[in-house]
C-alpha positions in Angstrom: -12.3 -38.8 82.0 -13.0 -40.2 78.4 -16.9 -40.2 79.5 -17.0 -36.9 80.7 -15.2 -35.5 77.5 -18.2 -37.2 75.7 -20.6 -35.4 78.5 -19.2 -32.0 77.9 -19.4 -32.3 74.0 -23.1 -33.7 74.4 -23.6 -30.3 76.5 -22.5 -28.3 73.8 -23.9 -29.3 71.1 -27.2 -29.6 72.7 -27.1 -26.0 73.6 -28.2 -25.6 70.2 -31.4 -27.3 71.7 -31.4 -25.0 74.3 -32.3 -22.3 72.4 -35.0 -24.0 70.2 -36.9 -24.2 73.1 -35.8 -21.0 74.7 -37.2 -19.4 71.3 -40.5 -21.7 70.9 -41.1 -20.9 74.6 -40.3 -17.0 75.1 -43.0 -15.6 72.7 -45.6 -16.8 74.5 -45.0 -14.0 77.1 -44.8 -11.3 74.4 -47.6 -12.7 72.1 -50.5 -10.8 73.3 -48.5 -7.2 73.3 -46.9 -7.8 69.9 -50.5 -8.4 68.5 -51.2 -4.7 70.4 -48.4 -3.1 69.1 -48.5 -4.0 65.7 -52.2 -4.2 65.6 -53.1 -7.6 64.1 -55.6 -9.6 63.4 -55.9 -13.0 64.8 -55.4 -14.3 61.8 -52.1 -11.8 61.0 -51.1 -12.6 64.8 -51.0 -16.2 63.9 -48.8 -15.6 61.2 -46.6 -13.2 63.3 -46.1 -16.2 66.0 -45.8 -18.9 62.9 -42.8 -16.7 61.2 -40.1 -18.2 63.0 -42.0 -21.9 62.4 -42.0 -21.3 58.7 -38.6 -20.6 58.6 -37.6 -24.0 61.1 -39.3 -25.4 57.9 -37.1 -23.5 55.5 -33.6 -24.0 57.7 -34.0 -27.9 58.2 -34.9 -28.2 54.0 -31.5 -26.6 53.3 -29.5 -27.7 56.2 -28.4 -31.2 54.9 -26.3 -29.5 52.0 -24.4 -27.6 54.3 -24.1 -30.0 57.1 -22.8 -32.6 54.3 -19.9 -30.3 52.9 -18.7 -28.3 55.3 -18.9 -30.4 58.5 -21.4 -30.6 61.7 -19.4 -28.3 63.9 -18.9 -25.9 61.6 -22.6 -25.2 60.5 -23.3 -25.1 64.1 -21.3 -22.0 64.6 -23.2 -20.3 62.0 -26.3 -21.6 63.6 -25.5 -19.6 67.3 -25.0 -16.5 65.0 -28.2 -16.7 63.5 -29.5 -17.2 67.5 -27.7 -14.1 68.2 -29.1 -12.0 65.2 -32.6 -13.1 66.0 -33.2 -12.2 69.2 -31.1 -8.9 69.1 -33.4 -7.7 65.5 -36.6 -8.7 67.3 -36.2 -7.3 70.7 -35.1 -3.8 68.7 -37.7 -4.1 66.1 -39.6 -0.6 65.8 -43.2 -0.3 66.0 -43.8 0.9 62.7 -41.4 -1.7 61.2 -43.8 -5.4 61.9 -41.4 -6.6 58.4 -38.1 -5.8 60.6 -39.9 -8.0 63.5 -41.3 -10.9 61.2 -37.5 -11.0 59.8 -35.8 -11.1 62.6 -38.2 -14.5 63.6 -38.0 -16.0 61.0 -34.0 -15.8 61.2 -34.0 -17.6 64.2 -36.7 -19.9 62.9 -33.6 -20.8 60.3 -31.5 -21.5 63.1 -33.9 -23.7 64.9 -34.6 -26.0 61.8 -31.0 -26.1 61.3 -30.2 -27.1 64.7 -33.3 -29.5 64.7 -31.2 -31.4 61.9 -27.5 -30.5 62.9 -27.8 -31.6 66.5 -28.8 -34.4 66.8 -26.8 -36.2 63.8 -24.3 -34.7 65.0 -24.3 -36.3 68.6 -26.1 -39.4 67.3 -22.7 -39.6 65.2 -20.3 -39.1 67.9 -21.7 -41.2 71.1 -21.3 -44.4 71.9 -23.7 -47.0 71.2 -24.5 -48.1 74.5 -25.3 -44.1 75.5 -26.3 -42.6 72.3 -30.2 -42.6 73.4 -29.3 -40.6 76.6 -26.7 -38.8 74.9 -29.4 -37.5 71.8 -31.9 -37.5 74.8 -29.8 -34.2 76.1 -30.6 -32.6 73.2 -34.5 -32.7 73.8 -34.1 -31.9 77.7 -32.1 -28.8 77.0 -35.1 -27.6 74.8 -37.2 -28.4 78.0 -34.4 -26.5 79.8 -34.5 -23.9 77.4 -38.7 -23.8 77.7 -38.4 -23.4 81.4 -35.7 -21.1 81.2 -38.2 -18.7 78.7 -41.2 -18.9 81.2 -39.0 -17.9 84.6 -37.0 -15.1 82.3 -40.9 -14.3 81.1 -41.9 -14.0 85.0 -39.0 -12.3 85.8 -39.3 -9.2 83.2 -43.0 -9.3 83.2 -43.9 -5.7 84.1 -41.2 -3.6 83.2 -41.4 -0.7 80.2 -41.1 -2.7 77.4 -40.9 -5.9 79.0 -42.0 -7.9 76.0 -38.7 -6.8 74.1 -36.5 -7.7 77.1 -37.9 -10.8 77.0 -37.0 -11.3 73.5 -34.2 -9.9 73.2 -32.1 -12.1 76.6 -31.9 -15.2 74.2 -28.8 -13.3 72.9 -26.7 -14.1 76.2 -26.9 -18.3 75.4 -26.7 -17.5 71.8 -23.6 -15.6 72.5 -22.2 -18.5 74.9 -23.1 -21.3 72.3 -20.8 -19.7 69.5 -18.0 -20.0 71.9 -18.2 -22.9 73.1 -18.6 -24.7 69.8 -14.9 -24.1 68.8 -14.0 -26.3 72.0 -15.9 -29.5 71.0 -14.7 -32.1 67.8 -15.8 -32.6 64.7 -18.2 -35.5 63.5 -15.5 -38.9 63.5 -17.8 -40.6 60.3 -18.6 -36.9 58.7 -14.4 -37.0 59.0 -14.2 -40.5 57.4 -16.6 -39.6 54.4 -14.0 -36.9 53.9 -10.8 -39.7 53.9 -10.3 -37.7 57.2 -9.5 -41.1 59.3 -6.7 -40.4 61.2 -8.7 -37.5 63.0 -11.8 -39.4 63.3 -9.9 -42.0 65.1 -8.4 -39.8 67.2 -12.0 -38.0 68.2 -13.5 -41.5 68.6 -10.5 -42.4 70.8 -11.0 -39.1 73.1 -15.1 -39.7 73.7 -14.6 -44.2 73.8 -11.3 -46.5 72.8 -13.5 -49.6 73.2 -13.3 -51.6 70.2 -11.3 -48.7 68.9 -10.6 -50.6 65.7 -14.2 -52.5 65.3 -15.9 -48.8 65.9 -13.5 -47.6 62.4 -14.3 -50.8 60.4 -17.7 -50.6 60.6 -18.1 -47.2 60.0 -16.1 -48.2 57.2 -17.5 -50.4 55.7 -20.8 -48.4 55.8 -19.4 -45.7 54.4 -17.9 -48.7 51.8 -21.7 -49.7 50.9 -22.5 -45.9 49.9 -20.0 -46.1 47.2 -19.3 -42.3 47.5 -22.5 -41.6 45.9 -24.9 -39.1 47.8 -28.0 -41.5 47.5 -31.5 -40.0 46.8 -33.6 -40.6 49.8 -37.5 -41.4 48.1 -35.8 -44.7 47.5 -38.3 -48.0 48.4 -34.9 -49.6 50.1 -36.1 -47.2 52.8 -39.6 -46.9 53.2 -39.3 -48.0 57.0 -37.1 -45.4 57.9 -38.5 -42.7 56.2 -41.9 -43.8 57.4 -41.0 -44.0 61.2 -39.5 -40.4 60.7 -42.4 -39.0 59.0 -44.8 -40.5 61.5 -42.8 -39.7 64.9 -42.4 -36.3 64.0 -46.3 -36.1 62.9 -47.7 -37.6 66.3 -45.0 -35.0 68.1 -47.2 -32.0 66.9 -50.2 -32.7 66.3 -50.6 -34.1 69.7 -50.5 -30.5 70.3 -47.3 -29.7 72.4 -45.5 -27.0 70.4 -48.8 -24.7 70.2 -49.6 -25.6 73.9 -46.6 -24.2 74.7 -46.7 -21.1 72.4 -49.9 -20.4 74.1 -49.6 -21.3 77.2 -50.7 -17.9 79.3 -53.7 -17.6 76.8 -54.9 -20.9 77.5 -54.5 -20.1 81.0 -56.1 -17.4 81.4 -59.3 -18.4 79.2 -60.1 -20.8 82.4 -60.4 -17.3 84.7 -56.4 -17.1 85.9 -55.0 -13.3 86.1 -51.8 -12.9 83.0 -49.3 -13.0 86.6 -50.8 -16.2 87.8 -51.0 -17.8 84.0 -47.0 -16.7 83.9 -46.6 -18.8 86.9 -48.7 -21.7 85.6 -46.5 -21.4 82.4 -43.5 -22.1 84.6 -44.9 -25.1 85.9 -45.8 -26.9 83.1 -42.3 -25.7 82.0 -40.8 -27.7 85.2 -43.1 -30.7 84.6 -41.9 -30.6 81.2 -38.0 -30.8 82.7 -38.7 -33.1 85.4 -40.2 -35.6 83.1 -38.1 -35.3 80.2 -35.2 -35.8 82.6 -36.7 -39.3 83.5 -37.6 -40.3 80.0 -33.6 -39.8 79.2 -32.7 -42.0 82.5 -34.8 -44.4 80.7 -35.0 -44.8 77.2 -32.1 -46.2 77.1 -33.1 -49.2 79.4 -36.6 -49.1 79.1 -36.2 -48.6 75.1 -37.9 -46.3 73.0 -40.8 -48.4 71.7 -42.4 -48.8 75.3 -41.7 -45.6 76.6 -44.1 -43.8 73.5 -46.7 -46.8 74.3 -47.0 -45.8 77.6 -47.0 -42.1 76.5 -49.7 -42.4 74.5 -51.8 -43.7 76.0 -51.3 -41.5 79.0 -51.1 -38.0 76.5 -54.6 -39.7 75.1 -56.4 -39.5 78.4 -55.4 -35.9 79.7 -56.2 -34.2 76.3 -59.7 -36.0 76.3 -59.8 -34.9 79.6 -59.0 -31.2 78.4 -61.7 -31.3 75.6 -64.2 -32.4 77.9 -63.5 -29.6 80.2 -63.8 -27.3 76.9 -67.0 -29.3 75.8 -69.0 -28.5 78.9 -67.5 -25.3 80.0 -65.7 -26.7 83.3 -62.1 -25.6 82.6 -62.4 -23.2 85.4 -60.0 -23.6 88.4 -57.1 -26.1 88.4 -59.1 -28.7 86.0 -57.4 -27.3 82.5 -54.2 -27.3 84.4 -53.8 -30.6 86.2 -54.8 -31.8 82.4 -52.0 -30.0 80.6 -49.6 -31.2 83.2 -50.4 -34.9 82.8 -50.3 -34.5 78.9 -46.9 -32.7 79.3 -45.6 -35.3 81.5 -46.3 -38.5 79.3 -45.3 -36.5 76.4 -41.8 -35.4 77.7 -41.0 -39.0 79.1 -42.1 -40.4 75.8 -42.6 -38.7 72.2 -40.5 -35.6 73.5 -37.6 -38.1 74.8 -37.8 -40.1 71.9 -38.3 -38.3 68.8 -34.6 -36.9 67.8 -33.1 -40.4 68.9 -35.3 -41.7 67.0 -35.2 -39.8 63.4 -30.8 -40.0 64.2 -31.0 -43.8 64.5 -33.0 -44.9 61.8 -31.0 -43.7 58.9 -28.2 -45.4 57.2 -24.8 -43.0 56.7 -25.9 -42.5 53.3 -28.8 -40.6 53.7 -29.2 -39.9 57.7 -28.3 -35.6 56.9 -31.6 -36.3 54.3 -33.5 -38.6 56.7 -33.0 -36.0 59.6 -34.1 -33.1 56.9 -37.3 -35.1 56.6 -38.0 -35.5 60.2 -37.4 -32.0 61.1 -39.3 -30.5 58.2 -42.8 -33.0 58.8 -42.0 -32.0 62.4 -41.9 -28.1 61.7 -44.8 -28.1 58.8 -47.2 -29.1 61.8 -46.2 -27.2 63.9 -46.2 -23.6 62.1 -49.5 -25.0 60.8 -50.7 -25.2 64.2 -49.2 -22.4 65.6 -51.0 -20.5 62.7 -54.5 -21.6 63.3 -54.1 -22.4 66.9 -55.5 -18.4 68.3 -58.6 -18.5 65.3 -59.7 -21.6 67.6 -59.0 -20.2 71.1 -60.7 -16.9 69.7 -63.9 -18.7 68.9 -64.0 -19.8 72.5 -65.2 -23.1 74.2 -66.2 -24.7 71.4 -63.0 -24.2 69.3 -61.0 -25.3 73.0 -63.0 -28.9 72.5 -62.2 -28.9 68.8 -59.0 -28.5 68.6 -57.9 -30.7 71.9 -60.2 -33.6 70.8 -58.1 -33.5 67.3 -55.1 -33.6 70.0 -56.4 -36.3 71.7 -57.4 -38.5 68.5 -53.9 -37.7 67.3 -52.3 -39.4 70.5 -54.8 -42.3 70.5 -52.6 -42.8 66.4 -49.6 -42.5 67.9 -50.3 -45.5 69.8 -50.8 -47.4 67.1 -47.1 -46.3 65.8 -45.8 -47.1 69.3 -46.9 -51.2 68.6 -45.4 -51.1 65.1 -42.1 -49.4 65.8 -38.9 -51.6 66.1 -36.8 -51.3 68.9 -33.5 -49.7 68.7 -31.6 -49.6 72.0 -28.1 -51.1 72.2 -27.7 -51.2 68.9 -25.4 -49.7 66.6 -26.0 -47.1 63.7 -25.2 -49.9 61.5 -27.1 -53.0 62.9 -30.2 -50.6 63.0 -29.5 -49.7 59.1 -29.5 -53.6 58.3 -32.8 -54.2 60.1 -34.1 -51.2 58.5 -33.4 -51.1 54.9 -34.7 -53.6 52.7 -32.7 -54.1 49.1 
C-alpha cells in the first residue's frame, strides 16, 4: 500500500515534468506559423522561440527562496497555475500583439524553470533511497511523455483553422489537472523537519516507507544539525565537486542538442525533402523513440547505475551526431538517413543524459544547499537551451553547411561527455547523506 502511495506521489509531482515536455515540444508544430503571423526575421523568430527558455533561466534562478520558505508542494501549485495562464495567453494573443505572445511564452518558461527545480527536489527528498533514482527519473519520463503528447496533438490538430493556436492552448488541460492533484500529496519530509515539524515529517515518511523509520529520521536530523540552521552559500570550496558535476551534466545535456532538435524537428526533417505532414509524423516517431528509451533508462538507472548509463549513452550520441553532421556536409540527408541518425541520438540520449540529469543534480548536493544546487543545474541547463534555440534557426537558414556545423558541435560535446561519465562518482543505492559525506570536502 505504501509503495502504491509513493508511486502516486511521484506521478503527481512529475506532472510538472509532463507540462515541461509538452511546452518544450508543442511549439515545434506552431513555429513556422508564428513566424509568418508576426512577420519575424530568423533572428527575431529565434528570440520568440527562446522567450520561454529565457523565462526558464529566471524561473530557476528565483525559485530557491519560495521553495525553501513556503515548501515544495505549495510552490508546485503556483507553478501549475502559471502553466495554465501561459497556455491560455499564448493561444489567444492577437495577431497584432506579438508582445503578449512573448509574455505568455515567458510566463510558461518561468513555470518550466521553477518546476525543474521544485519537482526533482521534492521527489528526491520524499523517496526511499533504493527507489530514488527511478522516482526522480519518473520526472524525466513525464517530460518525454509530454513531448510525445505534444507531437501527437500537433499531428491531430494540424490543418484546422488557426491550428497553431489550438496546438498551444490545449496545454491548459493537463495544467489544470496538475493543479488539482497537487492538493492530494504531502509536503517534503526533509523540508518539514527543517521547519521544526518533526511529527508531520514522521507521518509522511511512514506513509511512503516505514522501513527503519527511526534511522531515517535520525539521519535527516543529523544532516540538518550539521547545517546549523543557517542558509549556507553554495559557492564554497568544500562544494566544488557537486557544483562541477551539476554544471557539467547540465551543460552536456543541452550542448548535445536535444532541445534544439526537439523544438525544430519538423523543420529539420523538411530540410531532408519530406512534406510538412510527413515531418510531423517523423516528429511523433522521434517522440516515441524518446519515450521508449527513457523507460528503459528508468529501469536500468538503479540497477546499472548512473555512471555506466552515461558512458554508453555518450558513445552512441557521438556516433549518431557525427554521422548526421557528415550527412549534411555531403548533402546526403535526403531519404531516411537524417531520421535514423536523429532516432539513434534520441535513443542513446534518453537512456543516459535524459534519464540521469535530474537524478544526479538532485542527489549530489547536501541538504543545506540542495535547493541552490538544483537551481544551479537547472539554470545551466536552460541557459544553454535558450542560447541554442535562439541561434539554431540562423544555422538552419544557411542550408547544409550550417546543419553540418551545428551537428558537428553537438557531436564534439557528446564526445566530451564520455570523459565526464568516466570521471563521475557512482551514487546508486546510497542515501543522500552518504553521498554528501563522499562529495563534500571540508
